[in-house]
Residue, then its C-alpha position, 0 to 999 in steps of 0.5 A: m754593157g748597154k742593157l737596161v736595168v728596170r725597177q718597177v715601183a708604184d709610180g712606174n718604171l725607173i730605167g737605167r742603161i748599164v755603163e759600168t760593171e765589175a766582175y767577181l770570179h768564183n776563185d777571186a779573193a775579192a769576191h763575196s763567194f770566195r769562201g763559199m756559200t753563206p746565207r748572205n751570198r747565196s744568190l751569187f750561187l744561183e744560175k746566171a741573171h739573179a739579183y744579189v743585193y747586199i749592204a756595203y759599209g752598213v749604209s749603201m745597197m749594192l746591186n749585183v747579178s749572178a753570172g755563172a752556172a748554178g753553184v759556181g758563185t760568180g757575179v757582176l757588180i753594177r757600178a753605174l747607170e745612165p738614166v733612161a726613164g723615171a729620172n724625176f723619181m730617181e731624184k726624189n729617191r736620192g734627194m737631189t736633182k743633179l742628173r749626172e750624180l743620180t746613178r754614178g756609182p753602185g750605192r747611188l744607183a741602188q738608192a735611185l732605183a730603190v733597190d733593197l734586200s727584198l729584191q735578193g734572188q730576183d730572176l732578172c730575166r723575168r719581169g717583176k720588181l726588178w729585171l734586165a731588158d734589151d732595147g737593141l742599143r749596141i755599145r761600141a767602145i768599152g774600156r777596162s781597168k782595175r776594180i775600184g775600192i778593193t785591196r784583195n786581188a785588185a790587179p786584174l782588169l775586171r772593171f768594164y765601162v762605156k768609154g766617154n759616158p759621163f755617168v761612169s764613176g770613179p777617177k778619170a785615170l781609171s776611165p780614159e776615153 
């Protein structure tokens, strides 16, 4: 929480602060890695901090970060970002100007940052087309809840969010302040 996602595009860098995530563990029935490695999910099995990008429901890109040792298959879905830089280009990518809605939700943030399958497997610890950065900001109040939009293994409290941040997605009942 609080780290920056940096997307390098022709017009400069699009930057958002991570304000909401969901964890998917290796033995988690809701995880894409649950049944083992496939060509689609192999980035989840890379060592931690690699991009796993997939298309949800045939329309929306989703950005995940591998989170375990090589071969384990654990990841974190980036659910929401607070725009930090490049909002004008994010607006263009999303076709809208409502700042709060640009990166509030995993499909929206991927569209705003122009995340696509070409970023699959990108090492997020190295500067490139996509990486994670740290500007030293420390988040003080982090909430937990069940994950959003899943039916298998939905009960564990594996969704994390910055309390009180207006860019957190999902229903208010899942994000009390």
